[in-house]
Backbone bond lengths (Angstrom), bond angles and torsions (degrees), N, CA, C in turn:
res aa  C-N    CA-C-N  psi(-1)  N-CA   C-N-CA  omega(-1)  CA-C   N-CA-C  phi
1 M - - - 1.388 - - 1.539 111.62 -
2 D 1.271 115.87 131.36 1.497 119.98 173.90 1.488 107.53 -85.14
3 L 1.303 115.78 86.14 1.486 121.27 -171.77 1.523 113.10 -67.14
4 A 1.377 114.97 -30.41 1.482 118.54 -175.63 1.438 112.13 -58.32
5 R 1.379 120.59 -36.66 1.489 122.58 -176.38 1.485 112.12 -71.48
6 F 1.321 120.10 -8.31 1.458 124.59 174.77 1.509 111.92 -88.04
7 I 1.348 120.36 -18.66 1.399 124.25 -164.06 1.540 115.21 -91.95
8 D 1.285 114.81 128.69 1.517 121.90 167.64 1.548 103.89 -98.81
9 A 1.332 115.38 102.76 1.408 122.84 -178.43 1.571 108.24 -70.96
10 T 1.319 117.98 118.73 1.389 120.34 -162.20 1.538 111.30 -116.91
11 I 1.346 119.60 137.63 1.512 120.90 164.28 1.537 105.04 -139.83
12 L 1.227 117.55 110.13 1.497 123.63 -178.70 1.501 115.21 -130.05
13 K 1.326 117.48 15.14 1.420 121.79 -177.91 1.564 107.46 -67.25
14 P 1.329 119.14 150.29 1.461 121.93 -172.63 1.493 115.17 -64.97
15 D 1.384 115.91 -24.34 1.404 120.21 179.58 1.544 114.45 -102.50
16 T 1.291 117.11 25.01 1.481 122.81 175.24 1.490 109.27 -54.01
17 T 1.328 114.39 139.29 1.512 121.10 175.97 1.529 108.76 -114.03
18 L 1.282 113.31 165.38 1.472 120.21 173.61 1.501 113.52 -58.40
19 A 1.360 115.77 -37.59 1.509 119.14 177.54 1.572 108.79 -65.41
20 D 1.294 118.91 -36.24 1.441 120.50 178.30 1.605 112.15 -62.54
21 V 1.311 110.88 -42.08 1.485 118.56 -178.87 1.529 109.16 -66.25
22 K 1.297 119.04 -43.23 1.486 124.01 179.16 1.486 110.07 -63.32
23 T 1.329 118.77 -41.01 1.429 121.76 176.86 1.477 111.34 -61.39
24 L 1.360 118.69 -47.27 1.476 125.31 177.39 1.502 111.09 -56.12
25 C 1.292 115.60 -45.35 1.492 118.03 178.07 1.476 114.24 -64.74
26 E 1.323 120.35 -35.83 1.471 121.69 174.92 1.503 110.05 -68.10
27 E 1.324 120.67 -39.36 1.414 121.23 174.28 1.556 114.15 -63.60
28 A 1.336 113.19 -38.98 1.494 117.34 177.94 1.475 112.80 -64.32
29 K 1.307 116.52 -38.94 1.507 121.86 175.45 1.552 110.04 -65.28
30 Q 1.244 117.17 -43.66 1.484 121.51 -176.16 1.489 111.26 -68.58
31 Y 1.313 118.18 -39.77 1.490 120.72 -176.40 1.487 114.28 -95.06
32 G 1.332 116.85 -17.22 1.474 119.10 -179.35 1.519 113.91 80.12
33 F 1.329 118.60 39.01 1.449 123.20 174.82 1.556 110.84 -60.99
34 A 1.335 115.30 158.79 1.458 120.76 176.51 1.521 110.74 -65.93
35 T 1.380 113.21 -51.43 1.494 116.41 -179.16 1.555 104.41 -150.78
36 V 1.367 109.61 167.57 1.507 118.34 162.75 1.529 103.86 -109.18
37 C 1.354 115.01 139.35 1.423 123.65 179.93 1.527 107.22 -113.09
38 V 1.355 118.49 109.19 1.410 121.75 -171.36 1.520 109.64 -124.17
39 P 1.375 116.81 165.04 1.521 118.33 173.63 1.541 111.60 -58.24
40 P 1.286 119.70 149.39 1.464 122.78 176.41 1.519 111.42 -49.14
41 F 1.285 120.26 -38.40 1.385 126.22 -175.73 1.597 113.85 -59.57
42 F 1.391 112.40 -22.23 1.450 115.62 -176.16 1.561 113.65 -116.69
43 V 1.342 115.87 20.11 1.468 119.00 179.66 1.506 111.80 -63.47
44 K 1.324 120.28 -47.37 1.418 120.67 -179.33 1.571 110.58 -62.71
45 D 1.215 116.40 -35.71 1.562 118.47 -178.80 1.553 107.44 -68.29
46 A 1.344 118.37 -44.70 1.457 121.58 -179.85 1.462 111.11 -60.62
47 V 1.358 114.10 -47.09 1.515 117.84 179.27 1.493 112.46 -59.15
48 K 1.293 118.33 -41.44 1.433 122.76 177.52 1.522 111.96 -62.58
49 A 1.375 115.27 -44.79 1.473 119.73 -177.18 1.525 110.28 -68.76
50 L 1.329 120.76 -24.71 1.418 122.91 -176.78 1.521 113.82 -99.42
51 E 1.319 117.31 1.90 1.458 123.45 -174.27 1.579 109.42 -53.47
52 G 1.290 113.68 133.02 1.501 118.61 178.36 1.492 115.75 80.88
53 T 1.330 116.32 8.71 1.511 122.67 177.02 1.556 108.71 -116.94
54 P 1.373 115.33 162.50 1.421 117.13 178.26 1.557 114.19 -80.45
55 V 1.277 116.09 -1.06 1.515 120.33 -179.23 1.518 110.07 -75.67
56 H 1.349 117.25 128.78 1.456 118.65 179.99 1.458 110.92 -97.97
57 T 1.364 118.01 165.28 1.457 125.64 -177.74 1.534 107.44 -106.49
58 S 1.336 114.37 125.70 1.485 116.78 173.85 1.502 107.80 -122.26
59 T 1.376 113.45 160.30 1.496 117.67 179.42 1.562 107.61 -146.46
60 V 1.269 115.92 177.57 1.428 121.37 -175.64 1.500 109.92 -111.86
61 V 1.391 115.47 154.23 1.438 122.77 179.49 1.505 107.83 -132.01
62 G 1.366 115.76 139.10 1.462 119.58 -176.64 1.528 113.74 57.63
63 F 1.235 115.24 28.40 1.491 122.16 -172.52 1.528 111.36 -91.31
64 P 1.428 118.28 139.82 1.439 127.00 -0.84 1.529 111.43 -101.17
65 M 1.361 123.10 -1.03 1.433 123.59 -168.75 1.495 112.65 -88.10
66 G 1.370 117.51 -33.83 1.460 120.58 177.10 1.514 115.19 83.28
67 Y 1.298 117.76 -3.28 1.514 118.99 -177.43 1.489 118.28 -94.93
68 S 1.306 115.13 10.02 1.479 117.59 172.59 1.588 111.40 -70.23
69 A 1.317 116.49 155.18 1.483 120.31 -175.43 1.485 111.87 -61.80
70 T 1.302 118.22 150.79 1.425 123.50 -178.31 1.512 111.47 -59.01
71 P 1.361 120.34 -44.95 1.473 118.56 178.02 1.539 113.75 -58.44
72 A 1.383 116.70 -34.33 1.403 121.74 178.65 1.559 110.85 -66.57
73 K 1.298 114.84 -39.62 1.473 119.29 176.60 1.586 110.46 -63.81
74 V 1.289 111.37 -44.51 1.506 114.47 -179.08 1.505 111.90 -61.20
75 E 1.349 116.52 -39.56 1.465 121.01 178.47 1.524 111.97 -67.82
76 E 1.397 118.75 -33.70 1.409 124.37 174.90 1.563 107.74 -63.32
77 I 1.239 115.96 -43.46 1.527 120.48 -179.74 1.548 108.71 -60.30
78 K 1.323 114.21 -51.23 1.442 118.15 -174.97 1.502 111.35 -61.84
79 K 1.283 117.88 -40.24 1.518 120.52 -178.36 1.531 108.36 -69.91
80 A 1.300 118.69 -38.14 1.444 120.28 -178.69 1.572 109.55 -66.47
81 I 1.311 115.12 -38.46 1.458 119.37 -179.15 1.538 106.70 -68.57
82 D 1.275 116.07 -46.33 1.532 117.77 179.32 1.502 110.17 -57.86
83 E 1.335 119.35 -29.28 1.461 121.24 -178.39 1.542 110.40 -88.87
84 G 1.295 121.24 -1.78 1.426 123.34 174.15 1.478 120.14 114.00
85 A 1.355 117.13 -1.64 1.479 121.01 178.06 1.595 109.96 -65.35
86 T 1.277 113.54 137.47 1.486 117.33 177.67 1.509 111.58 -110.99
87 E 1.329 119.53 -13.40 1.443 121.52 177.10 1.535 108.54 -133.47
88 L 1.353 115.31 134.58 1.441 121.49 -176.11 1.558 111.89 -121.56
89 D 1.284 117.59 117.92 1.418 123.72 178.46 1.485 108.68 -95.03
90 C 1.344 116.76 107.26 1.488 122.51 -167.48 1.476 112.41 -113.06
91 V 1.324 118.64 122.52 1.484 122.80 178.76 1.464 112.45 -79.20
92 I 1.353 117.43 128.28 1.448 121.04 175.64 1.568 110.68 -73.55
93 N 1.287 114.85 162.80 1.482 120.10 -178.90 1.591 108.15 -82.15
94 L 1.308 113.08 97.89 1.507 116.66 -179.11 1.527 111.27 -68.73
95 C 1.299 120.16 -27.29 1.471 121.08 177.11 1.557 108.45 -60.54
96 A 1.351 113.73 -46.92 1.505 118.20 177.07 1.556 113.12 -59.70
97 V 1.394 114.21 -42.13 1.452 117.29 179.80 1.525 109.29 -61.93
98 K 1.319 116.83 -49.45 1.508 118.71 -177.31 1.461 112.54 -66.83
99 S 1.341 117.97 -21.08 1.492 122.93 175.81 1.465 112.50 -86.72
100 K 1.323 119.17 -5.02 1.434 127.64 -178.37 1.554 110.61 64.18
101 Q 1.250 117.39 34.17 1.471 121.43 174.45 1.454 110.61 -91.59
102 W 1.357 114.33 70.59 1.480 122.26 -168.55 1.545 112.23 -67.98
103 N 1.323 117.78 -33.98 1.488 120.60 177.40 1.596 110.50 -60.02
104 Y 1.313 112.62 -43.59 1.483 119.56 173.94 1.516 112.67 -56.68
105 V 1.321 111.65 -51.61 1.496 116.78 -177.46 1.536 111.36 -61.59
106 R 1.301 116.75 -44.36 1.447 118.10 179.86 1.539 111.90 -67.06
107 N 1.310 119.33 -41.59 1.443 123.30 178.34 1.580 110.87 -62.26
108 E 1.283 114.90 -37.96 1.485 118.57 178.99 1.546 109.43 -70.56
109 M 1.280 117.65 -43.33 1.445 118.28 177.23 1.484 114.00 -62.12
110 D 1.304 114.92 -38.74 1.505 122.42 177.04 1.551 108.75 -62.93
111 S 1.374 115.36 -48.45 1.437 120.52 -178.78 1.556 111.24 -58.43
112 M 1.336 115.18 -45.73 1.422 118.09 -176.66 1.547 112.37 -67.27
113 A 1.361 112.01 -39.64 1.507 118.41 -179.57 1.488 109.91 -64.52
114 M 1.340 115.84 -44.54 1.488 119.21 179.38 1.479 112.76 -61.15
115 A 1.354 117.80 -42.85 1.426 123.85 179.84 1.589 111.19 -59.79
116 C 1.311 114.93 -37.63 1.506 117.84 178.32 1.529 108.50 -79.42
117 Q 1.275 120.83 -52.78 1.470 122.69 -167.88 1.511 114.84 -75.82
118 M 1.293 117.74 -22.65 1.474 120.72 173.84 1.522 108.65 -68.03
119 R 1.330 116.99 -20.91 1.532 119.31 176.06 1.470 108.49 -103.96
120 G 1.274 117.70 13.89 1.568 117.74 175.51 1.539 113.17 74.67
121 K 1.324 119.80 18.79 1.431 123.98 -179.22 1.545 112.64 -102.74
122 T 1.284 114.32 166.90 1.450 123.40 -173.92 1.496 109.89 -98.57
123 I 1.351 115.55 130.03 1.531 118.55 174.43 1.524 108.60 -109.92
124 K 1.311 113.15 132.48 1.476 122.14 172.49 1.534 104.97 -113.95
125 V 1.311 118.57 111.98 1.489 122.16 177.82 1.475 111.90 -86.65
126 I 1.356 116.10 116.07 1.470 120.34 -177.02 1.593 109.34 -86.48
127 L 1.364 112.90 118.61 1.463 119.05 -178.23 1.536 114.47 -82.11
128 E 1.294 118.25 -35.88 1.467 126.15 -174.21 1.553 105.38 68.77
129 T 1.315 115.32 61.66 1.520 121.41 -173.20 1.503 111.83 -63.22
130 G 1.312 119.32 -22.36 1.476 120.39 -178.30 1.490 111.85 -67.98
131 L 1.367 117.43 -16.36 1.493 121.49 -179.43 1.520 111.01 -112.71
132 L 1.351 118.31 14.71 1.456 120.45 -175.15 1.564 107.76 -120.27
133 N 1.282 113.61 151.27 1.521 117.57 171.05 1.543 109.40 -92.66
134 E 1.356 114.23 175.30 1.470 119.28 -175.49 1.524 112.82 -60.43
135 T 1.345 114.43 -39.26 1.462 118.81 -177.29 1.524 110.81 -65.51
136 E 1.341 117.27 -42.95 1.418 123.31 177.48 1.493 114.58 -61.29
137 V 1.353 113.27 -42.98 1.496 119.33 178.20 1.554 110.06 -62.44
138 A 1.325 114.10 -43.11 1.464 118.46 -178.07 1.551 112.13 -64.50
139 K 1.338 111.75 -38.89 1.551 117.55 179.44 1.555 108.67 -66.27
140 L 1.296 118.32 -41.73 1.436 124.50 -178.35 1.547 111.31 -65.63
141 C 1.294 115.64 -39.45 1.455 121.52 179.35 1.527 109.78 -66.65
142 E 1.355 114.23 -40.61 1.483 117.12 176.76 1.521 111.52 -61.90
143 M 1.362 117.53 -43.58 1.470 122.06 174.39 1.535 111.95 -59.50
144 A 1.293 118.60 -45.43 1.414 124.08 -177.29 1.573 107.65 -58.27
145 A 1.285 114.86 -41.33 1.523 119.40 179.27 1.494 112.93 -67.94
146 E 1.311 112.64 -38.05 1.542 116.00 176.64 1.469 113.68 -63.26
147 V 1.375 113.76 -43.51 1.444 122.50 -175.15 1.513 112.82 -80.51
148 K 1.406 114.33 -17.73 1.460 122.89 178.77 1.521 111.16 64.22
149 V 1.372 118.83 50.98 1.423 118.57 169.83 1.518 113.44 -67.60
150 N 1.347 117.65 164.88 1.463 121.69 -177.30 1.549 109.51 -80.22
151 F 1.308 114.61 -45.82 1.466 119.71 -177.56 1.521 110.25 -135.38
152 V 1.308 114.82 152.93 1.439 121.77 163.50 1.575 106.26 -113.19
153 K 1.326 114.98 130.15 1.498 119.57 -176.32 1.587 105.45 -111.51
154 T 1.326 111.69 140.87 1.535 116.10 -177.05 1.512 112.10 -67.76
155 S 1.320 117.96 -44.14 1.514 115.75 -163.50 1.530 111.03 -157.84
156 T 1.358 113.03 159.85 1.470 119.58 173.37 1.577 111.21 -76.46
157 G 1.359 112.73 -27.95 1.470 119.57 -167.81 1.537 112.51 86.06
158 V 1.324 116.15 0.47 1.495 120.87 179.64 1.479 111.21 -109.32
159 N 1.217 120.70 -40.43 1.500 126.41 -172.40 1.470 112.39 -110.32
160 G 1.296 122.82 126.25 1.385 124.11 176.97 1.524 115.27 67.05
161 K 1.326 117.98 -171.22 1.457 120.38 -178.94 1.494 112.22 -76.47
162 G 1.357 114.13 145.85 1.467 118.51 -176.18 1.500 108.97 -81.76
163 A 1.369 116.04 -154.59 1.393 124.49 -178.25 1.440 114.20 -63.01
164 T 1.357 118.45 143.77 1.515 122.95 171.00 1.503 109.29 -135.34
165 V 1.303 119.44 157.18 1.464 122.43 178.49 1.504 107.86 -62.33
166 P 1.358 122.13 -46.49 1.510 116.43 179.83 1.518 113.62 -62.28
167 I 1.314 122.01 -35.44 1.395 118.92 -179.57 1.508 113.11 -74.07
168 V 1.308 119.82 -30.42 1.481 121.38 172.91 1.552 110.77 -66.29
169 A 1.328 113.88 -43.61 1.521 118.94 178.25 1.459 110.60 -60.85
170 S 1.346 116.49 -39.49 1.490 121.61 -179.35 1.542 109.66 -67.87
171 L 1.281 115.89 -46.66 1.527 117.13 178.62 1.551 110.80 -59.97
172 R 1.375 114.14 -38.50 1.484 116.16 -178.05 1.573 109.59 -63.62
173 K 1.296 118.88 -36.75 1.421 122.74 176.97 1.510 113.58 -67.70
174 K 1.333 115.35 -38.84 1.491 122.90 -176.35 1.516 111.34 -76.93
175 L 1.291 120.32 -30.69 1.492 122.48 -173.93 1.486 115.12 -97.50
176 P 1.404 118.56 145.43 1.365 116.70 172.62 1.506 117.12 -64.95
177 A 1.272 119.45 163.32 1.489 123.50 -169.38 1.530 109.75 -63.78
178 F 1.347 119.50 -28.08 1.463 120.35 -173.40 1.540 110.37 -75.69
179 I 1.372 118.56 -16.36 1.479 117.41 178.15 1.532 108.03 -95.60
180 K 1.301 115.33 127.14 1.489 123.77 -178.12 1.517 107.02 -88.31
181 I 1.340 112.68 166.06 1.441 119.71 -178.53 1.486 111.75 -122.85
182 K 1.333 116.52 134.40 1.483 118.95 173.40 1.505 107.44 -115.39
183 A 1.268 115.38 126.22 1.482 124.76 177.73 1.552 108.40 -98.15
184 S 1.265 113.37 131.46 1.491 118.48 -179.71 1.499 111.56 -155.39
185 G 1.325 113.66 155.59 1.502 120.11 -177.83 1.506 110.39 104.02
186 G 1.309 115.75 101.37 1.488 120.86 170.64 1.522 112.46 80.65
187 I 1.343 120.23 20.17 1.424 124.96 -179.83 1.542 108.68 -92.36
188 R 1.374 119.27 102.76 1.412 120.14 -172.99 1.536 114.01 -133.37
189 E 1.310 114.98 3.25 1.472 122.65 -178.39 1.482 113.02 -131.95
190 R 1.318 118.52 142.64 1.476 124.36 -175.57 1.510 111.80 -60.29
191 K 1.337 115.61 -46.16 1.519 119.78 -179.60 1.564 109.69 -56.09
192 F 1.323 118.01 -46.17 1.441 122.69 -177.96 1.549 107.60 -63.20
193 A 1.344 119.48 -45.53 1.433 122.08 -177.91 1.534 109.35 -59.61
194 E 1.287 114.99 -43.73 1.477 120.63 -178.18 1.575 110.20 -67.30
195 E 1.261 116.50 -38.69 1.468 119.76 175.68 1.588 111.64 -62.46
196 L 1.333 115.70 -39.91 1.425 120.34 176.26 1.522 114.04 -63.88
197 I 1.307 115.60 -40.89 1.426 123.15 173.81 1.499 112.42 -61.48
198 A 1.301 117.74 -47.48 1.448 121.42 177.29 1.551 112.70 -62.59
199 A 1.377 115.51 -28.01 1.480 116.87 176.81 1.528 114.01 -80.28
200 G 1.362 115.83 -11.25 1.490 118.85 174.16 1.498 113.42 132.19
201 A 1.301 119.26 1.96 1.532 119.91 175.60 1.513 111.58 -69.92
202 D 1.301 114.13 132.26 1.471 122.09 174.81 1.523 115.48 -95.91
203 R 1.344 112.27 -15.58 1.485 119.25 -177.49 1.598 107.58 -149.10
204 I 1.285 113.56 146.60 1.509 118.87 -177.61 1.569 104.59 -120.87
205 G 1.287 118.49 118.11 1.461 120.79 171.24 1.522 111.38 -92.41
206 T 1.333 117.25 122.82 1.460 118.92 -176.09 1.537 109.57 -156.41
207 S 1.320 113.88 147.14 1.513 120.20 169.58 1.498 113.07 -88.58
208 A 1.360 114.84 0.37 1.472 119.58 -176.18 1.472 112.00 -115.31
209 G 1.303 119.82 33.26 1.451 124.15 -176.18 1.504 115.02 -54.52
210 V 1.287 115.99 -45.86 1.472 119.45 -176.87 1.490 109.73 -68.35
211 A 1.366 114.91 -47.36 1.485 119.29 177.26 1.534 112.52 -55.42
212 I 1.342 114.20 -40.18 1.521 118.83 179.97 1.496 110.47 -62.42
213 L 1.337 115.75 -46.01 1.516 118.85 -176.55 1.510 110.64 -70.28
214 N 1.353 117.97 -31.93 1.467 121.16 179.82 1.490 113.26 -88.45
215 G 1.357 115.83 3.94 1.532 117.90 171.16 1.544 109.38 80.96
């Protein structure tokens, strides 16, 4: 298995520096990762560092809490795309989910998807499965299918439990085939990454990409 092509090499810690981002981009080029996922502040720098390579730049929106207003998230998406991001990992509004304000949740998901896809970019909707029950996950998968997002992502890696094999398998059963799955949160070993892929993950978000590939 060419594991590198599944990996979104990620650095999203609050004290990330430009030097950290440049190092990540060099590793991504060397190993052939799918994307680097960097804070919005560093999108332009990552795009510049990866110019002329097949590695894409992704960033996060509404990260990590998800409770910023929908228009704010849409503006974050637009700015990131203007600066060169091709993939947007967008956190849903968990407060709205827990309050059962499903119209709000669906409208937000639709607005974010439209902002990405009208510009030909990829949206990954972050569910934060570690904080959700089975009914909530099922409802969100149903909405993701209606809105036709590109990816559903398990977790931010910040709140609640990260990716697990059972949750990835469950998402794969609930989602139509055209929606891909990104597993993230706590993935630091090759064996675990391969188990997640076998369960249905199409992408692995990790800050330990090099360590995973080197065993």
